[in-house]
Each structure stands twice: as C-alpha cells, then as structure tokens.
BAGUVO-932536 format. One line per field, with one value per atom (N, C-alpha, C): residue number from 1; residue in three letters; atom name; y, x, z. Coordinates in nm, 4 decimals, padded with zeros to 6 digits. Layout:
i: [NUM / ...]
aa: [ALA / ...]
at: [CA / ...]
py: [Y / ...]
px: [X / ...]
pz: [Z / ...]
END
This chain:
i: [1 / 1 / 1 / 2 / 2 / 2 / 3 / 3 / 3 / 4 / 4 / 4 / 5 / 5 / 5 / 6 / 6 / 6 / 7 / 7 / 7 / 8 / 8 / 8 / 9 / 9 / 9 / 10 / 10 / 10 / 11 / 11 / 11 / 12 / 12 / 12 / 13 / 13 / 13 / 14 / 14 / 14 / 15 / 15 / 15 / 16 / 16 / 16 / 17 / 17 / 17 / 18 / 18 / 18 / 19 / 19 / 19 / 20 / 20 / 20 / 21 / 21 / 21 / 22 / 22 / 22 / 23 / 23 / 23 / 24 / 24 / 24 / 25 / 25 / 25 / 26 / 26 / 26 / 27 / 27 / 27 / 28 / 28 / 28 / 29 / 29 / 29 / 30 / 30 / 30 / 31 / 31 / 31 / 32 / 32 / 32 / 33 / 33 / 33 / 34 / 34 / 34 / 35 / 35 / 35 / 36 / 36 / 36 / 37 / 37 / 37 / 38 / 38 / 38 / 39 / 39 / 39 / 40 / 40 / 40 / 41 / 41 / 41 / 42 / 42 / 42 / 43 / 43 / 43 / 44 / 44 / 44 / 45 / 45 / 45 / 46 / 46 / 46 / 47 / 47 / 47 / 48 / 48 / 48 / 49 / 49 / 49 / 50 / 50 / 50 / 51 / 51 / 51 / 52 / 52 / 52 / 53 / 53 / 53 / 54 / 54 / 54 / 55 / 55 / 55 / 56 / 56 / 56 / 57 / 57 / 57 / 58 / 58 / 58 / 59 / 59 / 59 / 60 / 60 / 60 / 61 / 61 / 61 / 62 / 62 / 62 / 63 / 63 / 63 / 64 / 64 / 64 / 65 / 65 / 65 / 66 / 66 / 66 / 67 / 67 / 67 / 68 / 68 / 68 / 69 / 69 / 69 / 70 / 70 / 70 / 71 / 71 / 71 / 72 / 72 / 72 / 73 / 73 / 73 / 74 / 74 / 74 / 75 / 75 / 75 / 76 / 76 / 76 / 77 / 77 / 77 / 78 / 78 / 78 / 79 / 79 / 79 / 80 / 80 / 80 / 81 / 81 / 81 / 82 / 82 / 82 / 83 / 83 / 83 / 84 / 84 / 84 / 85 / 85 / 85 / 86 / 86 / 86 / 87 / 87 / 87 / 88 / 88 / 88 / 89 / 89 / 89 / 90 / 90 / 90 / 91 / 91 / 91 / 92 / 92 / 92 / 93 / 93 / 93 / 94 / 94 / 94 / 95 / 95 / 95 / 96 / 96 / 96 / 97 / 97 / 97 / 98 / 98 / 98 / 99 / 99 / 99 / 100 / 100 / 100 / 101 / 101 / 101 / 102 / 102 / 102 / 103 / 103 / 103 / 104 / 104 / 104 / 105 / 105 / 105 / 106 / 106 / 106 / 107 / 107 / 107]
aa: [MET / MET / MET / ALA / ALA / ALA / GLU / GLU / GLU / LEU / LEU / LEU / CYS / CYS / CYS / GLY / GLY / GLY / GLU / GLU / GLU / LEU / LEU / LEU / TRP / TRP / TRP / GLU / GLU / GLU / TRP / TRP / TRP / ASN / ASN / ASN / LEU / LEU / LEU / THR / THR / THR / LYS / LYS / LYS / VAL / VAL / VAL / VAL / VAL / VAL / VAL / VAL / VAL / VAL / VAL / VAL / ASP / ASP / ASP / VAL / VAL / VAL / THR / THR / THR / ASP / ASP / ASP / ASP / ASP / ASP / TYR / TYR / TYR / ARG / ARG / ARG / PHE / PHE / PHE / MET / MET / MET / LEU / LEU / LEU / ALA / ALA / ALA / PRO / PRO / PRO / MET / MET / MET / PRO / PRO / PRO / GLY / GLY / GLY / GLU / GLU / GLU / PHE / PHE / PHE / TYR / TYR / TYR / PRO / PRO / PRO / VAL / VAL / VAL / ILE / ILE / ILE / GLN / GLN / GLN / GLU / GLU / GLU / ILE / ILE / ILE / TRP / TRP / TRP / LEU / LEU / LEU / PRO / PRO / PRO / ARG / ARG / ARG / HIS / HIS / HIS / ASN / ASN / ASN / LEU / LEU / LEU / MET / MET / MET / LYS / LYS / LYS / ALA / ALA / ALA / LEU / LEU / LEU / GLN / GLN / GLN / ARG / ARG / ARG / ASP / ASP / ASP / ASP / ASP / ASP / LEU / LEU / LEU / VAL / VAL / VAL / GLN / GLN / GLN / GLY / GLY / GLY / TYR / TYR / TYR / LEU / LEU / LEU / TYR / TYR / TYR / ASP / ASP / ASP / TRP / TRP / TRP / HIS / HIS / HIS / GLU / GLU / GLU / THR / THR / THR / ALA / ALA / ALA / SER / SER / SER / GLU / GLU / GLU / THR / THR / THR / VAL / VAL / VAL / GLY / GLY / GLY / GLN / GLN / GLN / TRP / TRP / TRP / TYR / TYR / TYR / LEU / LEU / LEU / GLY / GLY / GLY / VAL / VAL / VAL / VAL / VAL / VAL / ASN / ASN / ASN / GLU / GLU / GLU / GLU / GLU / GLU / TRP / TRP / TRP / MET / MET / MET / ARG / ARG / ARG / HIS / HIS / HIS / ALA / ALA / ALA / HIS / HIS / HIS / VAL / VAL / VAL / PRO / PRO / PRO / ASN / ASN / ASN / GLN / GLN / GLN / PRO / PRO / PRO / THR / THR / THR / ILE / ILE / ILE / ARG / ARG / ARG / TRP / TRP / TRP / ALA / ALA / ALA / GLU / GLU / GLU / GLU / GLU / GLU / LEU / LEU / LEU / ALA / ALA / ALA / HIS / HIS / HIS]
at: [N / CA / C / N / CA / C / N / CA / C / N / CA / C / N / CA / C / N / CA / C / N / CA / C / N / CA / C / N / CA / C / N / CA / C / N / CA / C / N / CA / C / N / CA / C / N / CA / C / N / CA / C / N / CA / C / N / CA / C / N / CA / C / N / CA / C / N / CA / C / N / CA / C / N / CA / C / N / CA / C / N / CA / C / N / CA / C / N / CA / C / N / CA / C / N / CA / C / N / CA / C / N / CA / C / N / CA / C / N / CA / C / N / CA / C / N / CA / C / N / CA / C / N / CA / C / N / CA / C / N / CA / C / N / CA / C / N / CA / C / N / CA / C / N / CA / C / N / CA / C / N / CA / C / N / CA / C / N / CA / C / N / CA / C / N / CA / C / N / CA / C / N / CA / C / N / CA / C / N / CA / C / N / CA / C / N / CA / C / N / CA / C / N / CA / C / N / CA / C / N / CA / C / N / CA / C / N / CA / C / N / CA / C / N / CA / C / N / CA / C / N / CA / C / N / CA / C / N / CA / C / N / CA / C / N / CA / C / N / CA / C / N / CA / C / N / CA / C / N / CA / C / N / CA / C / N / CA / C / N / CA / C / N / CA / C / N / CA / C / N / CA / C / N / CA / C / N / CA / C / N / CA / C / N / CA / C / N / CA / C / N / CA / C / N / CA / C / N / CA / C / N / CA / C / N / CA / C / N / CA / C / N / CA / C / N / CA / C / N / CA / C / N / CA / C / N / CA / C / N / CA / C / N / CA / C / N / CA / C / N / CA / C / N / CA / C / N / CA / C / N / CA / C / N / CA / C / N / CA / C / N / CA / C / N / CA / C / N / CA / C / N / CA / C]
py: [01.3710 / 01.4187 / 01.3668 / 01.2839 / 01.2637 / 01.3858 / 01.3434 / 01.4039 / 01.3823 / 01.4497 / 01.4186 / 01.4782 / 01.3700 / 01.4205 / 01.4340 / 01.5322 / 01.5761 / 01.6652 / 01.6646 / 01.6987 / 01.6488 / 01.6611 / 01.6176 / 01.5798 / 01.7190 / 01.6930 / 01.6293 / 01.5229 / 01.4488 / 01.3147 / 01.2933 / 01.1647 / 01.2028 / 01.3198 / 01.3294 / 01.3641 / 01.4313 / 01.4834 / 01.4038 / 01.3960 / 01.3381 / 01.4594 / 01.4593 / 01.5378 / 01.4728 / 01.5425 / 01.4392 / 01.5763 / 01.4755 / 01.5547 / 01.4944 / 01.6106 / 01.5575 / 01.6091 / 01.4921 / 01.4462 / 01.4861 / 01.5322 / 01.5149 / 01.3811 / 01.3180 / 01.2115 / 01.1685 / 01.3096 / 01.2922 / 01.2115 / 01.2450 / 01.1783 / 01.0388 / 00.9855 / 00.8606 / 00.8508 / 00.8628 / 00.8440 / 00.8795 / 01.0477 / 01.1094 / 01.0105 / 00.9440 / 00.8539 / 00.7016 / 00.6783 / 00.5208 / 00.4985 / 00.5764 / 00.5446 / 00.4376 / 00.3819 / 00.2711 / 00.4097 / 00.3767 / 00.4521 / 00.4385 / 00.5492 / 00.5515 / 00.6074 / 00.5895 / 00.6039 / 00.7802 / 00.7894 / 00.9186 / 01.0702 / 01.0101 / 01.1698 / 01.2056 / 01.1442 / 01.1473 / 01.2196 / 01.2571 / 01.3465 / 01.4995 / 01.5394 / 01.7492 / 01.7389 / 01.8052 / 01.8690 / 01.9143 / 01.9236 / 02.0221 / 02.1371 / 02.0319 / 02.1218 / 01.9643 / 02.0739 / 01.9741 / 02.0531 / 01.9083 / 01.9896 / 01.8629 / 01.9567 / 01.8298 / 01.7896 / 01.6352 / 01.6438 / 01.5222 / 01.5072 / 01.4146 / 01.3034 / 01.1879 / 01.0776 / 00.9461 / 01.0655 / 00.9909 / 00.9752 / 00.8603 / 00.8266 / 00.8897 / 00.9041 / 00.9368 / 00.8782 / 00.7302 / 00.6826 / 00.7271 / 00.7586 / 00.8448 / 00.9665 / 01.0509 / 01.1572 / 01.1869 / 01.0911 / 01.1207 / 01.0535 / 00.9922 / 00.9633 / 01.0312 / 01.1808 / 01.2642 / 01.3669 / 01.3972 / 01.4456 / 01.5412 / 01.6165 / 01.7794 / 01.8325 / 01.7233 / 01.7477 / 01.8452 / 01.8132 / 01.9165 / 01.9220 / 02.0891 / 02.0902 / 02.0874 / 02.0301 / 02.0136 / 01.8767 / 01.8346 / 01.6638 / 01.5961 / 01.4492 / 01.3635 / 01.2464 / 01.1511 / 01.0808 / 00.9651 / 00.9086 / 00.8046 / 00.6920 / 00.7319 / 00.6299 / 00.7464 / 00.6300 / 00.6905 / 00.5805 / 00.6547 / 00.5027 / 00.6006 / 00.5795 / 00.6169 / 00.5708 / 00.6771 / 00.7084 / 00.6386 / 00.5047 / 00.4549 / 00.4937 / 00.5942 / 00.6168 / 00.7764 / 00.7960 / 00.9559 / 00.9188 / 00.8692 / 00.8323 / 00.9722 / 00.9215 / 01.0319 / 01.0752 / 01.0586 / 01.1526 / 01.0313 / 01.0728 / 01.0112 / 01.0906 / 01.0063 / 01.0505 / 01.0519 / 01.1568 / 01.1180 / 01.1699 / 01.0745 / 01.0765 / 01.1339 / 01.2248 / 01.2805 / 01.3023 / 01.3037 / 01.3375 / 01.4460 / 01.5096 / 01.6371 / 01.5918 / 01.6680 / 01.6434 / 01.6166 / 01.7850 / 01.8369 / 01.7125 / 01.7125 / 01.6202 / 01.5185 / 01.4660 / 01.2890 / 01.2818 / 01.4101 / 01.4147 / 01.4033 / 01.4886 / 01.4430 / 01.3675 / 01.2897 / 01.1516 / 01.0184 / 00.9651 / 00.8589 / 00.7218 / 00.7129 / 00.6504 / 00.4917 / 00.4209 / 00.2672 / 00.1960 / 00.1007 / 00.0635 / 00.1669 / 00.2566 / 00.3740 / 00.2961 / 00.2272 / 00.1786 / 00.2239 / 00.2983 / 00.3939 / 00.5062 / 00.5776 / 00.6877 / 00.6686 / 00.8022 / 00.8025 / 00.9342 / 00.9086 / 01.0344 / 01.1087 / 01.2273 / 01.2883 / 01.2038 / 01.2109 / 01.1815 / 01.0441 / 00.9365 / 00.8226 / 00.8230 / 00.8657 / 00.8660 / 00.9450 / 00.9767 / 01.0696 / 00.9681 / 00.9070 / 00.7418 / 00.6633]
px: [-00.9175 / -00.9256 / -01.0355 / -00.9633 / -01.0147 / -01.0992 / -01.2289 / -01.3672 / -01.3616 / -01.3815 / -01.4202 / -01.5696 / -01.6572 / -01.8108 / -01.8249 / -01.8906 / -01.8906 / -01.8216 / -01.8363 / -01.7369 / -01.6323 / -01.5363 / -01.3585 / -01.3812 / -01.4173 / -01.3932 / -01.4779 / -01.6014 / -01.6635 / -01.6177 / -01.4819 / -01.4347 / -01.3462 / -01.2599 / -01.1448 / -01.1882 / -01.2965 / -01.3903 / -01.4731 / -01.4923 / -01.5833 / -01.6310 / -01.7447 / -01.8155 / -01.8032 / -01.7915 / -01.7739 / -01.8252 / -01.9791 / -02.0174 / -01.9985 / -01.9560 / -01.8939 / -02.0517 / -02.0513 / -02.1704 / -02.0809 / -02.1910 / -02.1450 / -02.2428 / -02.1349 / -02.1812 / -02.2153 / -02.1641 / -02.1196 / -02.2373 / -02.3836 / -02.4698 / -02.4749 / -02.4070 / -02.4250 / -02.3489 / -02.2380 / -02.1667 / -02.2040 / -02.2717 / -02.3264 / -02.4669 / -02.5802 / -02.6410 / -02.6259 / -02.5323 / -02.5127 / -02.5816 / -02.6120 / -02.7304 / -02.6464 / -02.7288 / -02.6742 / -02.6393 / -02.5199 / -02.5168 / -02.6836 / -02.7031 / -02.7554 / -02.7191 / -02.7929 / -02.7333 / -02.7022 / -02.5876 / -02.5659 / -02.6244 / -02.7140 / -02.8100 / -02.9091 / -02.9150 / -02.9896 / -02.8858 / -02.7473 / -02.6959 / -02.6840 / -02.7001 / -02.6617 / -02.5137 / -02.5411 / -02.4055 / -02.3275 / -02.1739 / -02.1326 / -02.0547 / -02.0703 / -01.9657 / -01.9745 / -01.9816 / -01.9688 / -01.8501 / -01.7352 / -01.6048 / -01.5978 / -01.4938 / -01.4642 / -01.3302 / -01.3093 / -01.1864 / -01.1681 / -01.0351 / -01.0143 / -00.9941 / -01.0110 / -01.0862 / -00.9840 / -00.8536 / -00.7038 / -00.6510 / -00.6438 / -00.6080 / -00.7295 / -00.8147 / -00.9828 / -00.9574 / -00.9454 / -00.9731 / -00.8413 / -00.7355 / -00.6621 / -00.6942 / -00.7224 / -00.7565 / -00.8539 / -00.9708 / -01.1247 / -01.0830 / -00.9186 / -00.8807 / -00.8126 / -00.7444 / -00.6660 / -00.7380 / -00.6549 / -00.6873 / -00.7230 / -00.6491 / -00.6915 / -00.7802 / -00.8684 / -00.9612 / -01.0572 / -01.0871 / -01.2046 / -01.1668 / -01.1365 / -01.0889 / -01.1491 / -01.1682 / -01.2395 / -01.3007 / -01.2798 / -01.3404 / -01.2758 / -01.2811 / -01.1998 / -01.3302 / -01.2061 / -01.2456 / -01.2961 / -01.4418 / -01.4848 / -01.5426 / -01.5969 / -01.6134 / -01.6680 / -01.6284 / -01.6693 / -01.7974 / -01.8949 / -01.9582 / -01.9864 / -02.0527 / -02.0802 / -02.2337 / -02.2461 / -02.4574 / -02.4602 / -02.5290 / -02.5507 / -02.6508 / -02.7687 / -02.8216 / -02.7332 / -02.6524 / -02.5843 / -02.4277 / -02.4016 / -02.2508 / -02.1814 / -02.0820 / -01.9326 / -01.9570 / -02.1104 / -02.1013 / -02.0705 / -01.9973 / -01.9362 / -02.0055 / -02.0564 / -02.0491 / -01.9205 / -01.8774 / -01.7385 / -01.8333 / -01.8512 / -01.9034 / -01.7776 / -01.8173 / -01.6890 / -01.7456 / -01.6861 / -01.6982 / -01.5882 / -01.6950 / -01.6685 / -01.5179 / -01.4253 / -01.3318 / -01.2952 / -01.3697 / -01.3455 / -01.4527 / -01.5481 / -01.6814 / -01.6085 / -01.5451 / -01.4647 / -01.3751 / -01.2946 / -01.1599 / -01.2443 / -01.3636 / -01.3880 / -01.4945 / -01.5286 / -01.6271 / -01.5568 / -01.6193 / -01.5654 / -01.6669 / -01.6270 / -01.7016 / -01.6237 / -01.6651 / -01.6396 / -01.5736 / -01.5526 / -01.5418 / -01.5457 / -01.3804 / -01.3814 / -01.3069 / -01.3153 / -01.1979 / -01.1765 / -01.2574 / -01.2399 / -01.1645 / -01.1893 / -01.1394 / -00.9741 / -00.9214 / -00.7578 / -00.6910 / -00.6563 / -00.6247 / -00.4939 / -00.4439 / -00.3571 / -00.1960 / -00.2249 / -00.1272 / -00.0776 / -00.1753 / -00.1174 / -00.1054 / -00.1432 / -00.0267 / 00.0886 / 00.1480 / 00.2692 / 00.3701 / 00.2990 / 00.3836 / 00.4668]
pz: [-03.6662 / -03.5670 / -03.4693 / -03.3698 / -03.2431 / -03.1699 / -03.1284 / -03.0852 / -02.9411 / -02.8540 / -02.7257 / -02.6858 / -02.6387 / -02.6307 / -02.4392 / -02.4339 / -02.3044 / -02.2377 / -02.0717 / -02.0514 / -01.9812 / -01.9629 / -01.9669 / -01.7869 / -01.6917 / -01.5532 / -01.4708 / -01.5318 / -01.4719 / -01.4775 / -01.5520 / -01.5686 / -01.4761 / -01.4415 / -01.3399 / -01.2011 / -01.1917 / -01.0461 / -00.9855 / -00.8629 / -00.7916 / -00.6999 / -00.6751 / -00.5504 / -00.4114 / -00.3126 / -00.2060 / -00.1119 / -00.0667 / 00.0355 / 00.1853 / 00.2539 / 00.3902 / 00.5081 / 00.5806 / 00.6596 / 00.8169 / 00.9217 / 01.0627 / 01.0855 / 01.1552 / 01.1847 / 01.3742 / 01.4057 / 01.5716 / 01.6505 / 01.6016 / 01.7163 / 01.6796 / 01.5932 / 01.6255 / 01.7485 / 01.7441 / 01.8664 / 01.9939 / 02.0066 / 02.0828 / 02.1731 / 02.0802 / 02.1043 / 02.0532 / 02.0538 / 02.0631 / 01.9236 / 01.8147 / 01.7010 / 01.6100 / 01.5232 / 01.4252 / 01.3263 / 01.2485 / 01.1574 / 01.0188 / 00.9748 / 00.8725 / 00.7190 / 00.5696 / 00.4733 / 00.4749 / 00.4267 / 00.4269 / 00.3936 / 00.3012 / 00.2620 / 00.4344 / 00.4960 / 00.6166 / 00.7251 / 00.6762 / 00.7990 / 00.7768 / 00.8359 / 00.8093 / 00.7380 / 00.6379 / 00.5261 / 00.6026 / 00.6266 / 00.6438 / 00.5165 / 00.4297 / 00.3246 / 00.1985 / 00.0520 / -00.0445 / -00.1177 / -00.1485 / -00.2329 / -00.3491 / -00.4069 / -00.5249 / -00.5475 / -00.5492 / -00.5406 / -00.6614 / -00.7149 / -00.8267 / -00.7826 / -00.8998 / -00.8887 / -00.8237 / -00.8810 / -00.8650 / -00.7249 / -00.6705 / -00.4959 / -00.4378 / -00.4263 / -00.3663 / -00.2282 / -00.2324 / -00.0834 / -00.0406 / -00.0735 / 00.0209 / 00.0445 / -00.0441 / -00.0011 / 00.0686 / 00.0705 / 00.2161 / 00.3208 / 00.3305 / 00.4888 / 00.5463 / 00.4370 / 00.5320 / 00.6797 / 00.7669 / 00.8979 / 00.8336 / 00.7784 / 00.7113 / 00.6283 / 00.6020 / 00.4638 / 00.5449 / 00.6426 / 00.7104 / 00.8645 / 00.8400 / 01.0044 / 01.1196 / 01.2339 / 01.3282 / 01.3062 / 01.2386 / 01.2245 / 01.2442 / 01.2527 / 01.2224 / 01.1239 / 00.9990 / 00.9367 / 01.0365 / 00.9836 / 01.0686 / 00.9505 / 00.8263 / 00.7196 / 00.6073 / 00.4504 / 00.3700 / 00.2459 / 00.1897 / 00.1016 / -00.0269 / -00.1119 / -00.2917 / -00.2905 / -00.3267 / -00.3587 / -00.4450 / -00.4460 / -00.5524 / -00.6502 / -00.6369 / -00.7104 / -00.7982 / -00.7561 / -00.8515 / -00.8215 / -00.9411 / -00.9759 / -01.0082 / -00.9348 / -00.9046 / -00.7709 / -00.6921 / -00.5593 / -00.5111 / -00.3850 / -00.2233 / -00.1309 / -00.0098 / 00.1317 / 00.2169 / 00.2597 / 00.3983 / 00.4737 / 00.6153 / 00.7499 / 00.8177 / 00.9218 / 00.9648 / 01.1458 / 01.2554 / 01.3508 / 01.4315 / 01.4977 / 01.5579 / 01.6827 / 01.5944 / 01.7051 / 01.8571 / 01.9153 / 02.0363 / 02.0939 / 02.0578 / 02.1232 / 02.1102 / 02.0413 / 02.0567 / 02.1597 / 02.1875 / 02.2466 / 02.3714 / 02.4538 / 02.5344 / 02.5655 / 02.4879 / 02.5222 / 02.5280 / 02.6020 / 02.6556 / 02.5960 / 02.4556 / 02.3954 / 02.3306 / 02.3505 / 02.3400 / 02.2343 / 02.0749 / 02.0475 / 01.8948 / 01.8656 / 01.8333 / 01.7107 / 01.6710 / 01.5754 / 01.4322 / 01.3850 / 01.3044 / 01.2759 / 01.4124 / 01.4301 / 01.4378 / 01.3514 / 01.3914 / 01.4177 / 01.5397 / 01.6222 / 01.5186 / 01.5470 / 01.4885 / 01.5149 / 01.6654 / 01.7441 / 01.7470 / 01.6829 / 01.7204 / 01.5453 / 01.4622 / 01.3071 / 01.3201 / 01.3820 / 01.4535 / 01.4724 / 01.5505 / 01.6006 / 01.5221]
END
C-alpha cells in the first residue's frame, strides 16, 4: 500500500501575505521587497489557478491589485501588493499600468 510522507495540505495551499503599497504611489517611491511593507492580512489560497486568484478584485475589500511576487527564501509564500482603493480614486497618479478598476473590467 502507498504511503504519503508529510502534510498533503502543504502541496495544495499557498500562504499569501497581503501588503499595503499605497505609500509607493503617495510618495512616488520605487518598489521594495514584499517583507518591507505593512501587512494587511495573511491568507491561504489553493495553488491551482493561483495567478488568477491573486488578481481578483474582491480578494481584499477596499484595495486594488498592484503586483505579486514569491518570496525566495520561504517556499510556498507569496506577497501580494495592494493599493488603497479610496486613495487611488482621488489621487492624480501618472502611469498606473497595473491598477485595474472594477468599472474597466465591466466593459
């Protein structure tokens, strides 16, 4: 009979650390590594279709997707950078190529 070694959930789930990168836009700063930002929440998502799940507009209420990256030293952990939606709506920020508005997606 076959035997599994270790915890099966470790192969099926990925830890996602959601960080607030609004200050990068507010102060026009260059991006930093994910671990340098304030953490909004930590969530576990299925590895299957992870890229699609990270870019969902409803993943973190009140925030918009900006970027994601994997942490090189922590296998299975990802950082998801998000921008405060309310601040972004009222700011005049040039060159926001990765921010996707819900209204744009509807068209």
